[in-house]
C-alpha positions, 0 to 999 in steps of 0.5 A: 591162846590167841594174841589180841588184835590191835585196832587203829585209834580214831579220834571220836570227834571225827566219827560223824553221822549223816542225818536229815533235820526235818522242818519241825526240828526232829531228825528223820527216823532212818540211817544213811550210809553216806551224805550223798544218800541223805541228800538224795532222800532229803527234800530241801524245798520242804525245809529239810537239811542234811547235817553231819553230827557227832553223837559222841561229843554232841557237836556238828560240822 
């Protein structure tokens, strides 16, 4: 019988996802591994914004 592995607790409010908000109010249909990746992909001159959101509690930072 194996022993259960302990996992360190993380606050769900700190679990952020990086997204790109398009000018029409929708999110871009792709995932980003980092804020830097999203910023490289986004076109701010066309009104796109890089955001960090928390899908668990629905708040953004």
